[in-house]
C-alpha angles and dihedrals in degrees: 000000000000114000099181144337124234113211127184132169140184116207127197114195141187115199106197093182136011134161135192117189116195127186127188116288118237118247119263098016117132111221103210130136113217106173143340145203124224126187115190136180133181133181123195128188144175096049091325092293098118122049140178127183149135147187143215118225121196117187115199133195127203117256104199093316139350110330141137101257108149116190103184143011122225122195130192126191120183139171137170152117128291126193120171105304098348125088125182116186155147126231136182121199128184135169124196133180120253128189117240113203093222097043128094089189117107117200109220105192144062125203133195138164143160122217135195111193150176116209126191115196139187128200128185126181120212 
């Protein structure tokens, strides 16, 4: 019987391009992240050697109590090759502001980068 699995990884990355765009913050706005929602999906094929996947990340801030007031939308796309404990891949991440109808918060940045990586992983079952 397996009680738990220990997983560890070391990732080496090259980021050939990345941009962070920052605009002036409005006065009197508290910049604090309270919670988030992430939806992720991955498909692997050919004996789990090739994979493609992505996720959508939505950070949310309180607006005078608990409410769904998203301020930005982050997206991640990734693909690559896995063999035993080695993974070679490419990923693209971007985050863009969105306007929530209940929120007085204005997100004043955009973020994007591409990544080419090599990941070495270890897994032990107990």
